[in-house]
C-alpha positions in Angstrom: 19.6 -51.9 -33.2 20.5 -53.8 -36.4 23.6 -55.9 -36.8 24.9 -53.3 -39.2 24.4 -50.5 -36.6 26.1 -52.7 -34.0 29.0 -53.3 -36.3 29.4 -49.6 -37.0 29.2 -48.8 -33.2 32.1 -51.1 -32.7 34.0 -49.3 -35.5 34.5 -52.5 -37.5 34.2 -53.4 -41.1 32.4 -56.5 -42.3 35.7 -58.3 -42.8 36.9 -57.4 -39.3 33.7 -58.5 -37.6 33.8 -61.7 -39.7 37.3 -62.5 -38.6 36.3 -62.0 -34.9 33.7 -64.8 -35.2 35.5 -67.0 -37.8 33.5 -65.9 -40.8 34.1 -64.0 -43.9 33.1 -60.4 -44.7 30.8 -61.7 -47.3 29.0 -63.8 -44.7 28.6 -60.7 -42.5 27.2 -58.8 -45.5 24.7 -61.6 -46.1 23.6 -61.4 -42.5 23.1 -57.6 -42.8 21.1 -57.8 -46.0 19.0 -60.9 -45.1 20.5 -63.2 -47.6 21.2 -65.6 -44.8 20.5 -65.7 -41.1 23.3 -65.3 -38.5 23.9 -68.4 -36.4 23.2 -68.2 -32.7 26.9 -68.7 -31.7 28.1 -65.8 -33.9 25.3 -63.6 -32.7 26.1 -64.4 -29.0 29.8 -63.8 -29.6 29.2 -60.4 -31.2 26.7 -59.3 -28.6 29.1 -60.3 -25.8 31.9 -58.2 -27.4 29.6 -55.3 -27.7 28.1 -55.7 -24.2 24.5 -55.9 -25.5 21.7 -58.4 -25.2 20.9 -60.7 -28.1 17.3 -59.4 -27.6 18.4 -55.9 -28.5 19.4 -56.9 -32.1 16.9 -56.7 -34.9 17.6 -59.5 -37.4 16.5 -59.4 -41.0 14.5 -62.5 -42.1 16.4 -64.6 -44.6 15.2 -64.2 -48.1 14.1 -67.5 -49.7 13.4 -67.8 -53.4 10.6 -70.0 -54.3 11.3 -72.3 -57.3 
């Protein structure tokens, strides 16, 4: 399950999920799209709220631009 799918299963928006872990909705969007990687503490908090294992979440690789 992806982070986006997990968020939807909880019935939350990006902004709502972000508030629950002390982040912004933009940050959650960036996690979902692979712009940035979610930090371990936020992932653990979200998984505990949802009652799922961190191992069940498929994370997108962070996109890095080469200069």
